ZAPAMI-752908 format. One record per residue (C-alpha): residue number from 0; residue in one letter; chain; x, y, z. Coordinates in steps of 0.001 Angstrom, whole numbers. Example, Ala and Ser with C-alpha at 12.3 -4.5 7.8 and 13.67 -1.06 7.14 Angstrom:
BEGIN
{0 'A' 'A' {12300 -4500 7800}} {1 'S' 'A' {13670 -1060 7140}} 
% end
This chain:
BEGIN
{0 'M' 'A' {120693 109418 90408}} {1 'N' 'A' {119388 113081 91759}} {2 'T' 'A' {120593 112874 95425}} {3 'E' 'A' {118937 116303 95971}} {4 'F' 'A' {115802 115000 97207}} {5 'P' 'A' {115200 112375 99712}} {6 'L' 'A' {114279 108695 98470}} {7 'V' 'A' {111693 106477 99904}} {8 'Y' 'A' {113024 102844 100155}} {9 'L' 'A' {110292 99872 99730}} {10 'V' 'A' {111317 96322 101065}} {11 'R' 'A' {108935 93516 100600}} {12 'H' 'A' {109154 90798 103649}} {13 'G' 'A' {111227 87578 102899}} {14 'E' 'A' {109668 84391 101656}} {15 'T' 'A' {107143 82661 103896}} {16 'E' 'A' {105362 78898 103351}} {17 'W' 'A' {102433 80736 101757}} {18 'S' 'A' {104463 83203 99352}} {19 'R' 'A' {106488 80136 98169}} {20 'A' 'A' {103195 78088 97383}} {21 'G' 'A' {101481 81103 95897}} {22 'Q' 'A' {98728 81689 98515}} {23 'H' 'A' {97279 85099 99185}} {24 'T' 'A' {98570 86157 102427}} {25 'G' 'A' {96602 88963 103874}} {26 'L' 'A' {96352 89219 107539}} {27 'T' 'A' {97181 85916 108394}} {28 'D' 'A' {100442 86082 110626}} {29 'I' 'A' {102741 83700 109458}} {30 'P' 'A' {106483 83713 109948}} {31 'L' 'A' {109685 83671 107421}} {32 'T' 'A' {111012 80418 106202}} {33 'A' 'A' {114659 79646 106679}} {34 'Q' 'A' {115181 81015 103091}} {35 'G' 'A' {113123 84225 103941}} {36 'E' 'A' {115365 84672 107100}} {37 'R' 'A' {118453 84492 104839}} {38 'E' 'A' {116757 86627 102259}} {39 'A' 'A' {116240 89478 105122}} {40 'E' 'A' {119735 88975 106442}} {41 'S' 'A' {121129 89682 103166}} {42 'L' 'A' {119492 93405 103194}} {43 'A' 'A' {121685 94526 105975}} {44 'A' 'A' {124844 94808 103800}} {45 'R' 'A' {122747 96625 101093}} {46 'L' 'A' {121126 99261 103498}} {47 'Q' 'A' {123579 99823 106307}} {48 'H' 'A' {125283 102833 104590}} {49 'I' 'A' {121978 104698 104033}} {50 'K' 'A' {120965 107104 106666}} {51 'F' 'A' {117218 107106 107478}} {52 'S' 'A' {115182 109622 108937}} {53 'T' 'A' {112190 107342 109478}} {54 'V' 'A' {111689 103475 109444}} {55 'L' 'A' {108189 102143 109231}} {56 'V' 'A' {107157 98577 109453}} {57 'S' 'A' {103902 96593 109116}} {58 'P' 'A' {102692 95176 112179}} {59 'L' 'A' {102534 91607 110936}} {60 'I' 'A' {105517 89233 111832}} {61 'R' 'A' {106631 88512 108332}} {62 'A' 'A' {107464 92195 107840}} {63 'R' 'A' {108635 92916 111442}} {64 'R' 'A' {111172 89916 111241}} {65 'T' 'A' {112485 91044 107637}} {66 'C' 'A' {113144 94644 109423}} {67 'E' 'A' {114828 92967 112441}} {68 'L' 'A' {117104 90916 110397}} {69 'A' 'A' {118131 93759 108110}} {70 'G' 'A' {119053 95596 111241}} {71 'F' 'A' {116421 98310 111869}} {72 'E' 'A' {114214 96866 114332}} {73 'A' 'A' {115598 99307 117133}} {74 'V' 'A' {114539 102227 115092}} {75 'A' 'A' {111486 101220 113485}} {76 'Q' 'A' {108060 102331 114148}} {77 'V' 'A' {105004 99958 113729}} {78 'D' 'A' {102669 101387 111260}} {79 'P' 'A' {99019 99640 111024}} {80 'D' 'A' {98715 101190 107508}} {81 'L' 'A' {101143 99053 106120}} {82 'V' 'A' {99609 95841 106606}} {83 'E' 'A' {98854 93656 103502}} {84 'W' 'A' {95549 93687 101606}} {85 'D' 'A' {92639 91984 103340}} {86 'Y' 'A' {91982 89357 101150}} {87 'G' 'A' {88755 88339 102754}} {88 'D' 'A' {87229 85010 101362}} {89 'Y' 'A' {90274 84514 99118}} {90 'E' 'A' {92907 84462 101879}} {91 'G' 'A' {95153 81387 101700}} {92 'L' 'A' {94124 80551 98176}} {93 'T' 'A' {96268 80486 95090}} {94 'T' 'A' {95013 82262 91953}} {95 'R' 'A' {94589 78969 90382}} {96 'E' 'A' {92396 77825 93150}} {97 'I' 'A' {90354 81044 92837}} {98 'R' 'A' {90133 80510 88952}} {99 'V' 'A' {88244 77262 89415}} {100 'N' 'A' {85039 79193 90223}} {101 'H' 'A' {85828 82581 88758}} {102 'P' 'A' {88035 81845 85444}} {103 'D' 'A' {88619 85381 84340}} {104 'W' 'A' {89576 86440 88101}} {105 'R' 'A' {92227 89401 88249}} {106 'I' 'A' {92821 90955 91783}} {107 'F' 'A' {93317 94353 90435}} {108 'Y' 'A' {90353 94242 88479}} {109 'D' 'A' {87988 92027 90353}} {110 'G' 'A' {89163 92479 94246}} {111 'C' 'A' {88330 89896 96887}} {112 'P' 'A' {84716 89400 98340}} {113 'G' 'A' {84666 89810 102183}} {114 'G' 'A' {87877 91701 102041}} {115 'E' 'A' {89192 95210 101381}} {116 'T' 'A' {88364 97296 98273}} {117 'L' 'A' {91172 98989 96318}} {118 'D' 'A' {89947 102281 97171}} {119 'Q' 'A' {90482 101542 100929}} {120 'I' 'A' {93846 100020 100452}} {121 'G' 'A' {94555 103328 98177}} {122 'L' 'A' {93321 105527 101120}} {123 'R' 'A' {95989 103551 103305}} {124 'A' 'A' {98704 104002 101134}} {125 'D' 'A' {97909 107812 100794}} {126 'R' 'A' {98161 107934 104513}} {127 'V' 'A' {101442 106437 104421}} {128 'I' 'A' {102577 108842 101807}} {129 'A' 'A' {101615 111928 103737}} {130 'K' 'A' {104015 110482 106686}} {131 'V' 'A' {106649 109871 103985}} {132 'K' 'A' {106558 113322 102775}} {133 'A' 'A' {106513 114988 106174}} {134 'A' 'A' {109840 113297 107267}} {135 'D' 'A' {112973 114967 107050}} {136 'G' 'A' {115244 112775 105092}} {137 'H' 'A' {115236 108962 103632}} {138 'V' 'A' {112458 106934 104652}} {139 'L' 'A' {112522 102989 104654}} {140 'L' 'A' {109224 100776 104433}} {141 'F' 'A' {108916 97231 105275}} {142 'S' 'A' {105562 95831 104008}} {143 'S' 'A' {103937 93162 101729}} {144 'G' 'A' {103765 92894 98115}} {145 'H' 'A' {100398 94081 96974}} {146 'F' 'A' {100294 96979 99543}} {147 'L' 'A' {103723 98130 98148}} {148 'R' 'A' {102585 97959 94583}} {149 'V' 'A' {99472 99983 95403}} {150 'F' 'A' {101805 102317 97417}} {151 'A' 'A' {103981 102632 94152}} {152 'A' 'A' {100892 103607 92019}} {153 'R' 'A' {99639 106341 94478}} {154 'W' 'A' {103051 107541 94540}} {155 'L' 'A' {102910 108217 90889}} {156 'D' 'A' {99432 109833 91200}} {157 'L' 'A' {97905 106790 89690}} {158 'K' 'A' {94786 104966 90636}} {159 'P' 'A' {95378 101963 92800}} {160 'D' 'A' {94602 99593 90344}} {161 'A' 'A' {97826 100532 88534}} {162 'G' 'A' {99708 98468 91053}} {163 'R' 'A' {99287 95537 88573}} {164 'F' 'A' {101865 97035 86609}} {165 'F' 'A' {104549 96532 89403}} {166 'M' 'A' {105694 92889 90123}} {167 'L' 'A' {107351 92583 93438}} {168 'G' 'A' {109442 89634 94511}} {169 'T' 'A' {110213 88634 98317}} {170 'T' 'A' {112753 91142 99802}} {171 'G' 'A' {112678 92959 96679}} {172 'L' 'A' {114082 96306 97104}} {173 'S' 'A' {112687 99410 95392}} {174 'A' 'A' {113147 103130 95696}} {175 'L' 'A' {110842 106061 94847}} {176 'G' 'A' {111901 109759 94659}} {177 'Y' 'A' {111320 112908 92433}} {178 'E' 'A' {112982 114038 89360}} {179 'H' 'A' {113265 117838 88848}} {180 'D' 'A' {111187 118916 91770}} {181 'R' 'A' {108658 117527 94210}} {182 'T' 'A' {105865 117918 91688}} {183 'E' 'A' {107701 115152 89554}} {184 'P' 'A' {107308 111699 91515}} {185 'V' 'A' {109360 108895 89794}} {186 'I' 'A' {110380 105391 90280}} {187 'R' 'A' {114262 105438 91069}} {188 'F' 'A' {114499 101612 90787}} {189 'W' 'A' {112051 98471 91309}} {190 'D' 'A' {112488 95115 92512}} {191 'K' 'A' {116014 94971 92702}} {192 'A' 'A' {117471 91573 94209}} {193 'D' 'A' {121158 91341 93630}} {194 'H' 'A' {121534 91042 97629}} {195 'V' 'A' {119647 87783 97350}} {196 'A' 'A' {121806 84716 96722}} {197 'E' 'A' {119013 82029 96066}} {198 'Q' 'A' {115803 83041 94352}} {199 'P' 'A' {113783 79888 94113}} {200 'S' 'A' {110355 81499 94379}} {201 'R' 'A' {110299 85331 94702}} {202 'A' 'A' {107163 86152 93184}} {203 'R' 'A' {103491 85276 94308}} 
% end
């Protein structure tokens, strides 16, 4: 791994009741399950030896609690741009439930009525990327699954809908960086979960 350039570490929050059930959880502020708390605690050993110049966290409780249990509450800054996709009318619904009335629905193609557009999420991701690039050193972000998938797409200079290619489980750990220089953004690793002992339902 090229250690010349700083890395951006991404952490999706731990399990919640809704993530376990496959419900789309946007701005609904629900806590971690007991399993989610164990997942979050397991991150501490994985990240404690890395020196971060900046730690940013979504204002939603599931991300803030994950950040706290991982050991970074004291240094984290809350960033509203890190909130999850606003799913509008589809908040709390599973994909199966949505497809009862919209059989071919796919979130990265069709979006969510009454919620954010992909372009709006992409703009939020771009603002966070600008902050990350201005930081002096490694950066750690705590957020939610769909937002982080769009963030990865924008990091690679892809359109926001390319987030559909990046599956991400609860407390999945990823790192983005550069190859030869800062004009060559890359994914260093994606959705590592070796810190999690039990993974009954990590994906949405």
